[in-house]
N, C-alpha and C positions, 0 to 999 in steps of 0.2 A: 884704624880699621883692623878688625880681627882677621885671623887666617880663616879661609873657608872651611866649613865643617862638612864631613861626608857621612851619610847614613844610607841604609838600605831603603828605608821607608820614611817619609816625612808626612805627618798629618797636620793639617791646618785647622785648628779649633780644638778646644779641650772640654767642650760640653760632653754630655753622655754619649753622643754618637762618635765624636772624635776619640774619646777614651776607649770605647768599644773597638774602634778600628785599630787604635794603637796597641791595646793589649793582645788582640788576636794576631796582629802582625809580629809583635814582640816575642811570640812563642818560638819563632824561628829566625827572626831578623833583628838587626840593629835599628831602633826606631827613635825618632824625635817628634815632639809635638810643639807646634808654634801656637801661641795665643797672645792676643793683645789685651786680654782681661777676661773676667768672668762674663758669661753670656746668659742665655735664656734658662739653662739648667739651674744656675744659681738663683734664679728668680721663680722656679717652679713651685707648685702648690704643695708638694709632698705626695703626689699621686702619680701612678703610671697608667696612662690611658692606653689600652691595647685596641679596643674597638667598641663602639657603641654610639650610633648616630644620634645627634642632638634631637630633642623633641621638636616636632613641628606639627602644623595643622593636619589633622587626619591621621596622625601617627602617635598614639599615646606613648609616653616615655617608657612604660613597662615593656614595650616591644624591643627596647634596647638592652634589656637585662640579660638576655641569653648570649654570653660571649662567643661560644663556638658558632652560633647562628649568625652573629654580626660579622665574624670573620669570613664565613662561607658566603655571605651576601656580597662582601667586597670582592672576593675571588671570582664570583659568578658575574658581577655587574660592572666592575671597575678595572678594565684591562690595563690602564695606565698607572694604577696604584702600585707603589713599590712592593706591597705584599704579593700582588699578582705577578710581578716580574720574577720574584724569588720562587713562587709556587710553580712556575713553568718547569723547573728542574725536576719536579716530582710527578710529571705525567706518567701514567694515566690517572693517578690519584693525587691531584695537587692539594686538596684540602687536608687529608691526613698527613701527607708529607710535610706540608707547611706547619701544621699544628704541632707536630713532633719537634720540628726545628725550633720554632719560636718558643715553645715551652722549655726546651733544653737550654737555649741561649739565655732566656730571662731568669730561669731558676739558678743557673750558674752565676749570673750577675748578682742576684739577690743573696746568694750564699757568700759571695765575696764582699758585698756591701755590709752584711751582718758582721763579718769578721773585722770590718774597718769602721764601725761606729754607728751604723744606722740599719735597722731591720725593716724589711717590707713583707707584707702578707696580703693575701687575697685568694681568689678562687678562679680556676679555669672554667668552671661551669657557669658562673653568673657574675654580672657586674654588681657594684655597690652603688648606693646613693648616699653621698656624704655631704654634710653641711659645710658651707664655706664661711669664712670668718666675717665677711661683710653682709651676710644674710641671704645668700642664694644657696643652691645645692648643685652638686656635680655628679654625673654618672661616670664612674671610673672602674678600673679593673683591679689594681693593686694600690696600696697606700702604705706609708710608714706605719709601723705597728702601733704607734701612739694614737693613730686615727682610725684604724680599721674596725674596731669594735663599735664605732659610732654609725654603722650602717642604718640609715633611717628606716629601711624596709623591715629590719628586725626589731625596731623599737616601737612599733605600733602598739598603742595601748599603755605605754609607759608614761611616767611623769618625768618631764625633762627640765633640767635646771641649767641655765647659762651662768657662767662665772665671768664677771667683767673686772678689769683692773684699772679703768680710767679714773681720773680724779673726779669726774662727774658721772652720774648714772645715765645721762642722756644717751651716750654712745651705745651702751648695752641695750637700752630700751629701743633705740632705733633699729639695731641689728635684730633684736627679738621680733619686733613688729614686722620688719621686712621679711624675715624668714617665715613667720606665720602666714603672711599674705601669699608668699611664693608657694609654700607647701599647699595651702588651700587651693590655689589656682590649678595645681596639678593633681588634686585629689589625694594628697598625702597627709592631710591634717587629721589623722586618727590617733591622736595622743590624748591622754587624760588631761594633761595640763602642760604648759610651757611657761616658765617664768625665769627671772634672773635675780642675782645678787651681785654686789660689787665688793671687792676686797680693797681695803685702804692700805696701799703699799707704803705710803709716807709714815703711817702709824707703826709700820713694821721696821722702819729705818731703811727702806729701800727707795732710792731716788730714781724717778722715771718721769719722762716728759708727758706721758699719757698717750703717745702716738706711735713711737718707734718700737715695734714688737721685736725686732732683732736686738735692740738694746736691752729690752726686758729679758729676752731669752739668754743673752750674755750674763745678765745679772743672776739668772737662775742657774747658770753653770757653776756658780758658787753654791756648794751643797748647803751651807748654813742659810743662805737666802731661801733656797728651795724648801728647806725644812720649816722655816718661819711661815712661808706662804701656805704650805700644806697644813700646818697646825691651825692656822687661822681659818682656812677653808673648812676643816673638819668641825670646828666649833660652830661655824655658821650654817653648814649644810645639814648637820645631824637633825636639828629641829624641824627642818622643812618638810620632811616626808617624801622628797623627790628620790627617784630610784635610778636616774642616769644623769651624768654631769658632762657638760661640754665646756672646755676652756679654750681661749685663743692659743695659737701655736707658740708656746713660751717654755716648753720643757727642755731648755738648754740647747746648745749647738755642739760644742766640742765635747761636752760631757753628757750628751743626750741619753745614752743608754743607762747611765747611773741615775739621772734625774727621772727618767721614765720609771725605773724600778722603785724609786721613792714614792712616786704617785700611785703606782700599782700596789705597793705594800699598804698604802693608806686607804685606797678606794677600790682595789680589785679591778675587775673588768668593767666597772660601772663609770669609768671616766675616759674621755677621749678629747684629743685636740681637734679643733676645726681645721679643715684645709686652709692653707694660707692665701692671702692676697699679698701684693707687693708693699714693702720689701719682705722677703720670705726667709724666716729662720729655717724651715724645713728644706728650702732650696739650698741654703748654705751647708746644712748637714750633709746633703747628697753630694754637693760639689767637693767638700772636704774629704769625704770618703773616696770619691773618684781620684782626687789628687794623691791619696795614699796608695791607690792601685797603680798609679804611674810609677811611684817609687818601687813598689813591690816587683813590677815587671822590668825594672831597669830602664825605663823610658826617660830620655833627656827632655826636659821642659825648657823651651826658649820663649821668653816673654818679650813681645814687641810686635811691630807691624811688618807684614810680608808684602813684597812687591814682585811682580813678574814682568820681565821685559824681553823674554825670549821669542824665538821664531822657530818655524819648523813644526813637525808633527809629534814632538815629544817635549816634555818639560825636563830640563837638565838641572836647573837650579832656581832658587828664590833668593832675592836680596832681602835683608832684614835690617830694620832700624830698631835696635833693642831699647828697652825702657830707660837705660842709663845714657842713651844718646849714641852708643857705639854702633857702627855700621859693620855688617858682615854678610855672609851668604851661606846657604846650605845647598848641598848637592845630594841627589838620591837617585835610586833606580826607579822608584815609583812615588807618587804623591796622592794623598787622599784629602779631598776638599770636604770639610765638615764645619763650615763657618756659620751655619744657621741662615735665617731669612731676614726679616725686617728689623727685629730688635737688635741684632748684632751687626746689621748692615752687610750681611752676606749677600743680600740682593739690594741694590740701590737704584734710585731713579736719577738720571741725568737728563739728556735729551730724550731718552727712552729708559726702559728698565733693562738692567743687566746684572750679571754676577760680578762681584766687586774685585776679585783678585786677578782672574784670568780674562775678564771681559766676555765671559761665555753668554750666549743668548739664553733667554728665559722663555718659558712656555706656560700656557694654561691648557692642560690636557695635551693634545698634540699640536696646538696652534701657537706659533711664535708670537710673543707680545712685542709690538712695535710702537704702540701709542703710549704717550707719557701720562695719560689721564686716568687716575685710579677710579674715578666715579663710574667709569664704564663698567667696572668689574664689581660694583657694589649696588645694592638696592636698599630702599627704605624699609623693607620688611625684615625684622630681625630673625624671622623663621626661615628666610631664604639661605641658600648655601654660601653666598658671598664669595664668589670664585676668585677674588683677589688673593685670598689666603692659600689657594692651590698653586700659585705662581712659583716657578722654580726651574732648575736646570733639568733638561731632558736627558735620560741615560739609556744605554742599550742594556741587554740582559746581563752584562758583566759590570754594570754600574759605571761605565765610562761615558762622560758627557758627549752628546752628539748634536748636530745641527738639524735644521728643518729638512735636510735631504737624507737624514739617517747616517751621515758621515761622522766617524769618530774624530773629535777635534784634536785631542792629544792622547796618543795610544797608551801612555803610562800614567794617566790621571784618572782617578776614581772619585766618586762623590757619594755622600751619605747624609742622612738626617734631614733637617728642615730645609736645606738648600734645594732639595729635590722637588720636582713638579709631580703632578699626578695624584696628590692626595691633599685633603683639606683638614688639617689637624684640629681646627675648631669645630668643624661640622661632623666629621666622622669619628672623632675621638680616638685617633690612632697615633697621636703625636709622639709619645714616649715609645710606644711599640715600634713605630717606624724608625725612630732614631736609633734604638737599640739593635734591631735586627739588621738594618742596612749598614750600620757602623760595623757590626761583626762581619757582615758579608764583604763589605768593601775592604776591610782590613785583611781578610784571607785572600781575596782576589788580587790585592796589590802585591802579594808575595810571589805571584807568578805560578 
């Protein structure tokens, strides 16, 4: 058993919310982050959703394009949303105060990410519509720069070409037909033509199983492999007469900015990656950049499982089982819970639903969840809100978890990101925005 370790702040979770909490606390305090492994951030699509409600009956998707309007709608109509909790600080002008804050936080983060291997771009005026690798599309606010020029709204009337890399053309054809059908359903099919071609990687001496796009992105981290693919693409694309190209998310991982430059040098701004599905090379690009930020801010990273066995009204320490099997514990003045929701088991179901480290109660809006049956919170209509995904820990205005009587459970525990209740990241498209802004907020609040 190792000697106990002492810090000012301990953050549990190293996704984007936990990293934001850590780096904001580390500006003045000694910080450690505990993680049991990569979570939802490393699986993310390559986009930052800030706000933009999902299309539903009677509400055309174009109504979700105005980003400030979407945020204002949340602040006016969703009092339990984390955005609304933060905006209270800016009364009597919560909208402008919140907009200034979230812009500053996200643009500072984007600047740091750009310095550490992955660039994001977008607009604070309007959302984008970006195609997804499996043949759908996504309304989002910011994306990795390898994707942002592929905004379908700005490609109306253009001739679009999909590049596939499978050993059979069937996968590319299925994705193409699926996207054409989806675009048509939402009134977006105003393109001159959409077609596809396949690149034979085996003929280029690049071995790939035809399925794992992370593996292909790693192959492309080799500049020689990337140059071979680009050369072959140029020979096949030039005679087609198409004026915009989409490729799967394969533009490298650790050498992403170099690989993106090679593609841009060859095709200019007429090429874009699709947003990713699982497993995600863009998600790993983001996670690797976040890991570099931990080192930059001098944050200690502890890899293992955390356990809490304390009593009283404050958290004094956490027990750890490290990956190498070593047992230890960490003490701190404050703790930040950034463990995510279902994917990372930040919230789990036993006899009922609860938060998994501290056993905190979970809520849907202001109502505590006591039943174990998820079907109660789901409907068979895909256009419905599906309130199961808004389940999470309820917090006060200072992001400290509270119970159903509004009592603070642990006075030095704060929470951020997907573990929070009050928002539905699938429905209202605020997932990354909430993770980033609440992480930054919880990190600052934890410093006292």
